[in-house]
Biopython code that builds the backbone (N, CA, C, O; Angstrom):
import numpy as np
from Bio.PDB.StructureBuilder import StructureBuilder

atoms = [
    (1, "UNK", "N", (-16.436, 11.835, 1.724)),
    (1, "UNK", "CA", (-15.974, 10.458, 1.703)),
    (1, "UNK", "C", (-15.666, 10.053, 3.145)),
    (1, "UNK", "O", (-15.021, 10.798, 3.882)),
    (2, "UNK", "N", (-16.126, 8.881, 3.535)),
    (2, "UNK", "CA", (-15.906, 8.403, 4.906)),
    (2, "UNK", "C", (-14.468, 7.909, 5.091)),
    (2, "UNK", "O", (-13.754, 7.654, 4.122)),
    (3, "UNK", "N", (-14.066, 7.783, 6.349)),
    (3, "UNK", "CA", (-12.723, 7.262, 6.646)),
    (3, "UNK", "C", (-12.537, 5.886, 6.031)),
    (3, "UNK", "O", (-11.488, 5.590, 5.458)),
    (4, "UNK", "N", (-13.554, 5.047, 6.151)),
    (4, "UNK", "CA", (-13.464, 3.683, 5.611)),
    (4, "UNK", "C", (-13.285, 3.704, 4.096)),
    (4, "UNK", "O", (-12.506, 2.922, 3.552)),
    (5, "UNK", "N", (-13.990, 4.581, 3.424)),
    (5, "UNK", "CA", (-13.857, 4.685, 1.966)),
    (5, "UNK", "C", (-12.459, 5.161, 1.576)),
    (5, "UNK", "O", (-11.891, 4.687, 0.592)),
    (6, "UNK", "N", (-11.917, 6.081, 2.334)),
    (6, "UNK", "CA", (-10.567, 6.582, 2.061)),
    (6, "UNK", "C", (-9.542, 5.471, 2.259)),
    (6, "UNK", "O", (-8.644, 5.299, 1.434)),
    (7, "UNK", "N", (-9.673, 4.719, 3.346)),
    (7, "UNK", "CA", (-8.754, 3.605, 3.616)),
    (7, "UNK", "C", (-8.821, 2.583, 2.494)),
    (7, "UNK", "O", (-7.788, 2.096, 2.036)),
    (8, "UNK", "N", (-10.029, 2.253, 2.047)),
    (8, "UNK", "CA", (-10.182, 1.269, 0.969)),
    (8, "UNK", "C", (-9.578, 1.778, -0.339)),
    (8, "UNK", "O", (-9.009, 0.997, -1.102)),
    (9, "UNK", "N", (-9.696, 3.066, -0.602)),
    (9, "UNK", "CA", (-9.126, 3.634, -1.825)),
    (9, "UNK", "C", (-7.599, 3.596, -1.783)),
    (9, "UNK", "O", (-6.957, 3.253, -2.776)),
    (10, "UNK", "N", (-7.026, 3.945, -0.645)),
    (10, "UNK", "CA", (-5.568, 3.881, -0.506)),
    (10, "UNK", "C", (-5.099, 2.432, -0.635)),
    (10, "UNK", "O", (-4.090, 2.159, -1.286)),
    (11, "UNK", "N", (-5.826, 1.509, -0.020)),
    (11, "UNK", "CA", (-5.498, 0.083, -0.112)),
    (11, "UNK", "C", (-5.524, -0.372, -1.571)),
    (11, "UNK", "O", (-4.639, -1.101, -2.018)),
    (12, "UNK", "N", (-6.539, 0.063, -2.303)),
    (12, "UNK", "CA", (-6.659, -0.275, -3.718)),
    (12, "UNK", "C", (-5.474, 0.286, -4.505)),
    (12, "UNK", "O", (-4.903, -0.402, -5.352)),
    (13, "UNK", "N", (-5.108, 1.536, -4.221)),
    (13, "UNK", "CA", (-3.972, 2.161, -4.911)),
    (13, "UNK", "C", (-2.684, 1.371, -4.689)),
    (13, "UNK", "O", (-1.896, 1.182, -5.615)),
    (14, "UNK", "N", (-2.480, 0.916, -3.468)),
    (14, "UNK", "CA", (-1.278, 0.141, -3.150)),
    (14, "UNK", "C", (-1.266, -1.155, -3.951)),
    (14, "UNK", "O", (-0.246, -1.525, -4.532)),
    (15, "UNK", "N", (-2.400, -1.839, -3.978)),
    (15, "UNK", "CA", (-2.482, -3.111, -4.709)),
    (15, "UNK", "C", (-2.248, -2.900, -6.205)),
    (15, "UNK", "O", (-1.509, -3.658, -6.834)),
    (16, "UNK", "N", (-2.872, -1.881, -6.767)),
    (16, "UNK", "CA", (-2.709, -1.598, -8.199)),
    (16, "UNK", "C", (-1.247, -1.321, -8.532)),
    (16, "UNK", "O", (-0.724, -1.847, -9.514)),
    (17, "UNK", "N", (-0.591, -0.506, -7.726)),
    (17, "UNK", "CA", (0.812, -0.173, -7.988)),
    (17, "UNK", "C", (1.716, -1.388, -7.817)),
    (17, "UNK", "O", (2.665, -1.566, -8.580)),
    (18, "UNK", "N", (1.429, -2.224, -6.824)),
    (18, "UNK", "CA", (2.220, -3.453, -6.638)),
    (18, "UNK", "C", (2.082, -4.350, -7.859)),
    (18, "UNK", "O", (3.072, -4.874, -8.369)),
    (19, "UNK", "N", (0.852, -4.522, -8.324)),
    (19, "UNK", "CA", (0.615, -5.386, -9.480)),
    (19, "UNK", "C", (1.223, -4.785, -10.747)),
    (19, "UNK", "O", (1.720, -5.514, -11.606)),
    (20, "UNK", "N", (1.182, -3.467, -10.862)),
    (20, "UNK", "CA", (1.778, -2.790, -12.021)),
    (20, "UNK", "C", (3.279, -3.059, -12.092)),
    (20, "UNK", "O", (3.853, -3.122, -13.180)),
    (21, "UNK", "N", (3.906, -3.216, -10.939)),
    (21, "UNK", "CA", (5.347, -3.505, -10.870)),
    (21, "UNK", "C", (5.629, -5.009, -10.921)),
    (21, "UNK", "O", (6.778, -5.435, -10.809)),
    (22, "UNK", "N", (4.574, -5.805, -11.092)),
    (22, "UNK", "CA", (4.703, -7.266, -11.147)),
    (22, "UNK", "C", (5.367, -7.842, -9.904)),
    (22, "UNK", "O", (6.208, -8.736, -9.989)),
    (23, "UNK", "N", (4.973, -7.313, -8.749)),
    (23, "UNK", "CA", (5.497, -7.806, -7.478)),
    (23, "UNK", "C", (4.436, -8.626, -6.761)),
    (23, "UNK", "O", (3.247, -8.315, -6.826)),
    (24, "UNK", "N", (4.875, -9.669, -6.081)),
    (24, "UNK", "CA", (3.967, -10.409, -5.215)),
    (24, "UNK", "C", (3.885, -9.679, -3.874)),
    (24, "UNK", "O", (4.702, -8.807, -3.575)),
    (25, "UNK", "N", (2.895, -10.046, -3.082)),
    (25, "UNK", "CA", (2.810, -9.484, -1.737)),
    (25, "UNK", "C", (4.065, -9.832, -0.948)),
    (25, "UNK", "O", (4.574, -9.010, -0.185)),
    (26, "UNK", "N", (4.557, -11.038, -1.132)),
    (26, "UNK", "CA", (5.768, -11.472, -0.435)),
    (26, "UNK", "C", (6.966, -10.595, -0.811)),
    (26, "UNK", "O", (7.725, -10.168, 0.059)),
    (27, "UNK", "N", (7.129, -10.332, -2.096)),
    (27, "UNK", "CA", (8.259, -9.514, -2.551)),
    (27, "UNK", "C", (8.182, -8.097, -1.986)),
    (27, "UNK", "O", (9.181, -7.550, -1.519)),
    (28, "UNK", "N", (6.987, -7.509, -2.035)),
    (28, "UNK", "CA", (6.829, -6.159, -1.498)),
    (28, "UNK", "C", (7.075, -6.147, 0.005)),
    (28, "UNK", "O", (7.697, -5.225, 0.532)),
    (29, "UNK", "N", (6.589, -7.163, 0.683)),
    (29, "UNK", "CA", (6.798, -7.265, 2.133)),
    (29, "UNK", "C", (8.287, -7.306, 2.458)),
    (29, "UNK", "O", (8.741, -6.632, 3.383)),
    (30, "UNK", "N", (9.042, -8.089, 1.707)),
    (30, "UNK", "CA", (10.488, -8.165, 1.933)),
    (30, "UNK", "C", (11.158, -6.814, 1.701)),
    (30, "UNK", "O", (12.098, -6.450, 2.408)),
    (31, "UNK", "N", (10.675, -6.083, 0.722)),
    (31, "UNK", "CA", (11.276, -4.793, 0.387)),
    (31, "UNK", "C", (11.109, -3.764, 1.504)),
    (31, "UNK", "O", (11.953, -2.885, 1.672)),
    (32, "UNK", "N", (10.015, -3.875, 2.269)),
    (32, "UNK", "CA", (9.796, -2.897, 3.344)),
    (32, "UNK", "C", (9.923, -3.535, 4.726)),
    (32, "UNK", "O", (9.589, -2.917, 5.737)),
    (33, "UNK", "N", (10.407, -4.770, 4.758)),
    (33, "UNK", "CA", (10.710, -5.468, 6.010)),
    (33, "UNK", "C", (9.480, -5.676, 6.902)),
    (33, "UNK", "O", (9.494, -5.366, 8.093)),
    (34, "UNK", "N", (8.418, -6.210, 6.287)),
    (34, "UNK", "CA", (7.224, -6.604, 7.036)),
    (34, "UNK", "C", (6.829, -8.007, 6.590)),
    (34, "UNK", "O", (7.395, -8.541, 5.636)),
    (35, "UNK", "N", (5.866, -8.599, 7.274)),
    (35, "UNK", "CA", (5.387, -9.934, 6.919)),
    (35, "UNK", "C", (4.424, -9.834, 5.739)),
    (35, "UNK", "O", (3.720, -8.838, 5.574)),
    (36, "UNK", "N", (4.409, -10.872, 4.938)),
    (36, "UNK", "CA", (3.518, -10.939, 3.776)),
    (36, "UNK", "C", (2.056, -10.718, 4.176)),
    (36, "UNK", "O", (1.306, -10.065, 3.451)),
    (37, "UNK", "N", (1.653, -11.257, 5.318)),
    (37, "UNK", "CA", (0.266, -11.102, 5.771)),
    (37, "UNK", "C", (-0.070, -9.636, 6.032)),
    (37, "UNK", "O", (-1.217, -9.221, 5.864)),
    (38, "UNK", "N", (0.912, -8.866, 6.434)),
    (38, "UNK", "CA", (0.711, -7.437, 6.664)),
    (38, "UNK", "C", (0.293, -6.754, 5.362)),
    (38, "UNK", "O", (-0.633, -5.943, 5.350)),
    (39, "UNK", "N", (0.975, -7.083, 4.277)),
    (39, "UNK", "CA", (0.641, -6.496, 2.975)),
    (39, "UNK", "C", (-0.775, -6.901, 2.574)),
    (39, "UNK", "O", (-1.526, -6.082, 2.044)),
    (40, "UNK", "N", (-1.138, -8.139, 2.818)),
    (40, "UNK", "CA", (-2.496, -8.593, 2.520)),
    (40, "UNK", "C", (-3.537, -7.798, 3.285)),
    (40, "UNK", "O", (-4.573, -7.425, 2.734)),
    (41, "UNK", "N", (-3.263, -7.542, 4.550)),
    (41, "UNK", "CA", (-4.188, -6.748, 5.369)),
    (41, "UNK", "C", (-4.244, -5.303, 4.881)),
    (41, "UNK", "O", (-5.312, -4.690, 4.855)),
    (42, "UNK", "N", (-3.105, -4.772, 4.501)),
    (42, "UNK", "CA", (-3.058, -3.403, 3.970)),
    (42, "UNK", "C", (-3.921, -3.313, 2.715)),
    (42, "UNK", "O", (-4.749, -2.411, 2.585)),
    (43, "UNK", "N", (-3.723, -4.245, 1.801)),
    (43, "UNK", "CA", (-4.433, -4.204, 0.524)),
    (43, "UNK", "C", (-5.923, -4.485, 0.656)),
    (43, "UNK", "O", (-6.700, -4.140, -0.234)),
    (44, "UNK", "N", (-6.322, -5.098, 1.740)),
    (44, "UNK", "CA", (-7.753, -5.341, 1.961)),
    (44, "UNK", "C", (-8.385, -4.238, 2.811)),
    (44, "UNK", "O", (-9.583, -4.273, 3.093)),
    (45, "UNK", "N", (-7.577, -3.267, 3.213)),
    (45, "UNK", "CA", (-8.089, -2.157, 4.007)),
    (45, "UNK", "C", (-8.295, -2.485, 5.467)),
    (45, "UNK", "O", (-8.970, -1.743, 6.181)),
    (46, "UNK", "N", (-7.724, -3.587, 5.925)),
    (46, "UNK", "CA", (-7.902, -4.026, 7.310)),
    (46, "UNK", "C", (-6.751, -3.622, 8.223)),
    (46, "UNK", "O", (-6.791, -3.882, 9.426)),
    (47, "UNK", "N", (-5.738, -2.994, 7.667)),
    (47, "UNK", "CA", (-4.562, -2.596, 8.441)),
    (47, "UNK", "C", (-4.365, -1.090, 8.326)),
    (47, "UNK", "O", (-4.214, -0.563, 7.224)),
    (48, "UNK", "N", (-4.367, -0.406, 9.452)),
    (48, "UNK", "CA", (-4.064, 1.023, 9.437)),
    (48, "UNK", "C", (-2.583, 1.212, 9.148)),
    (48, "UNK", "O", (-1.742, 0.437, 9.604)),
    (49, "UNK", "N", (-2.279, 2.245, 8.390)),
    (49, "UNK", "CA", (-0.899, 2.512, 7.999)),
    (49, "UNK", "C", (-0.379, 3.766, 8.675)),
    (49, "UNK", "O", (-1.106, 4.742, 8.861)),
    (50, "UNK", "N", (0.880, 3.721, 9.035)),
    (50, "UNK", "CA", (1.533, 4.937, 9.509)),
    (50, "UNK", "C", (2.061, 5.690, 8.289)),
    (50, "UNK", "O", (2.185, 5.125, 7.202)),
    (51, "UNK", "N", (2.360, 6.941, 8.479)),
    (51, "UNK", "CA", (2.952, 7.721, 7.392)),
    (51, "UNK", "C", (4.300, 7.114, 7.011)),
    (51, "UNK", "O", (4.660, 7.075, 5.834)),
    (52, "UNK", "N", (5.033, 6.646, 7.999)),
    (52, "UNK", "CA", (6.336, 6.019, 7.746)),
    (52, "UNK", "C", (6.186, 4.807, 6.823)),
    (52, "UNK", "O", (6.982, 4.626, 5.901)),
    (53, "UNK", "N", (5.174, 3.983, 7.068)),
    (53, "UNK", "CA", (4.952, 2.805, 6.231)),
    (53, "UNK", "C", (4.510, 3.213, 4.834)),
    (53, "UNK", "O", (4.929, 2.601, 3.852)),
    (54, "UNK", "N", (3.674, 4.232, 4.731)),
    (54, "UNK", "CA", (3.271, 4.724, 3.409)),
    (54, "UNK", "C", (4.486, 5.202, 2.616)),
    (54, "UNK", "O", (4.583, 4.960, 1.413)),
    (55, "UNK", "N", (5.396, 5.874, 3.285)),
    (55, "UNK", "CA", (6.619, 6.342, 2.621)),
    (55, "UNK", "C", (7.456, 5.154, 2.158)),
    (55, "UNK", "O", (7.971, 5.156, 1.040)),
    (56, "UNK", "N", (7.594, 4.144, 3.009)),
    (56, "UNK", "CA", (8.345, 2.938, 2.628)),
    (56, "UNK", "C", (7.710, 2.269, 1.411)),
    (56, "UNK", "O", (8.410, 1.844, 0.493)),
    (57, "UNK", "N", (6.385, 2.180, 1.409)),
    (57, "UNK", "CA", (5.685, 1.563, 0.280)),
    (57, "UNK", "C", (5.908, 2.362, -1.000)),
    (57, "UNK", "O", (6.197, 1.788, -2.050)),
    (58, "UNK", "N", (5.776, 3.671, -0.917)),
    (58, "UNK", "CA", (5.986, 4.515, -2.100)),
    (58, "UNK", "C", (7.410, 4.361, -2.626)),
    (58, "UNK", "O", (7.619, 4.252, -3.834)),
    (59, "UNK", "N", (8.380, 4.351, -1.731)),
    (59, "UNK", "CA", (9.776, 4.186, -2.149)),
    (59, "UNK", "C", (10.010, 2.819, -2.776)),
    (59, "UNK", "O", (10.681, 2.714, -3.802)),
    (60, "UNK", "N", (9.462, 1.773, -2.166)),
    (60, "UNK", "CA", (9.635, 0.420, -2.700)),
    (60, "UNK", "C", (8.989, 0.287, -4.078)),
    (60, "UNK", "O", (9.499, -0.422, -4.945)),
    (61, "UNK", "N", (7.873, 0.968, -4.268)),
    (61, "UNK", "CA", (7.161, 0.907, -5.545)),
    (61, "UNK", "C", (7.678, 1.946, -6.543)),
    (61, "UNK", "O", (7.219, 2.006, -7.684)),
    (62, "UNK", "N", (8.634, 2.759, -6.100)),
    (62, "UNK", "CA", (9.254, 3.788, -6.934)),
    (62, "UNK", "C", (8.219, 4.756, -7.515)),
    (62, "UNK", "O", (8.221, 5.065, -8.707)),
    (63, "UNK", "N", (7.340, 5.220, -6.630)),
    (63, "UNK", "CA", (6.322, 6.194, -7.018)),
    (63, "UNK", "C", (6.261, 7.291, -5.961)),
    (63, "UNK", "O", (6.797, 7.139, -4.864)),
    (64, "UNK", "N", (5.608, 8.385, -6.299)),
    (64, "UNK", "CA", (5.414, 9.467, -5.338)),
    (64, "UNK", "C", (4.373, 9.047, -4.309)),
    (64, "UNK", "O", (3.409, 8.355, -4.636)),
    (65, "UNK", "N", (4.570, 9.462, -3.093)),
    (65, "UNK", "CA", (3.621, 9.183, -2.018)),
    (65, "UNK", "C", (2.224, 9.664, -2.394)),
    (65, "UNK", "O", (1.231, 9.014, -2.069)),
    (66, "UNK", "N", (2.150, 10.784, -3.067)),
    (66, "UNK", "CA", (0.853, 11.350, -3.448)),
    (66, "UNK", "C", (0.039, 10.403, -4.327)),
    (66, "UNK", "O", (-1.190, 10.458, -4.320)),
    (67, "UNK", "N", (0.704, 9.547, -5.072)),
    (67, "UNK", "CA", (-0.013, 8.595, -5.925)),
    (67, "UNK", "C", (-0.731, 7.542, -5.085)),
    (67, "UNK", "O", (-1.812, 7.083, -5.455)),
    (68, "UNK", "N", (-0.139, 7.161, -3.962)),
    (68, "UNK", "CA", (-0.782, 6.173, -3.090)),
    (68, "UNK", "C", (-1.977, 6.755, -2.357)),
    (68, "UNK", "O", (-2.970, 6.064, -2.128)),
    (69, "UNK", "N", (-1.882, 8.015, -1.992)),
    (69, "UNK", "CA", (-2.958, 8.614, -1.197)),
    (69, "UNK", "C", (-3.942, 9.413, -2.048)),
    (69, "UNK", "O", (-4.785, 10.128, -1.508)),
    (70, "UNK", "N", (-3.845, 9.301, -3.357)),
    (70, "UNK", "CA", (-4.784, 9.969, -4.257)),
    (70, "UNK", "C", (-6.154, 9.305, -4.133)),
    (70, "UNK", "O", (-6.313, 8.129, -4.461)),
    (71, "UNK", "N", (-7.130, 10.058, -3.662)),
    (71, "UNK", "CA", (-8.461, 9.476, -3.450)),
    (71, "UNK", "C", (-9.500, 10.040, -4.413)),
    (71, "UNK", "O", (-10.699, 9.842, -4.219)),
    (72, "UNK", "N", (-9.056, 10.727, -5.425)),
    (72, "UNK", "CA", (-9.972, 11.303, -6.423)),
    (72, "UNK", "C", (-10.577, 10.238, -7.289)),
    (72, "UNK", "O", (-11.369, 10.543, -8.180)),
]
sb = StructureBuilder()
sb.init_structure("model")
sb.init_model(0)
sb.init_chain("A")
sb.init_seg("    ")
for serial, (resi, resn, name, xyz) in enumerate(atoms, 1):
    if name == "N":
        sb.init_residue(resn, " ", resi, " ")
    sb.init_atom(name, np.array(xyz, "f"), 0.0, 1.0, " ", f" {name:<3s}", serial, name[0])
structure = sb.get_structure()
């Protein structure tokens, strides 16, 4: 799997989990103290994520980090 495919899969996982929690991009952005546009870029695979941000996202979504980075 290419780097781009992995990034897109992680982005998809983030979007699915956000929607599963019935959160808007704005709400999730507020929870991790970033701009709403940042979440949009993350979910479209256009924003590289740090491990710290992935941890914040997992905590905000109340899921294990491994669920966000699951690329199977």
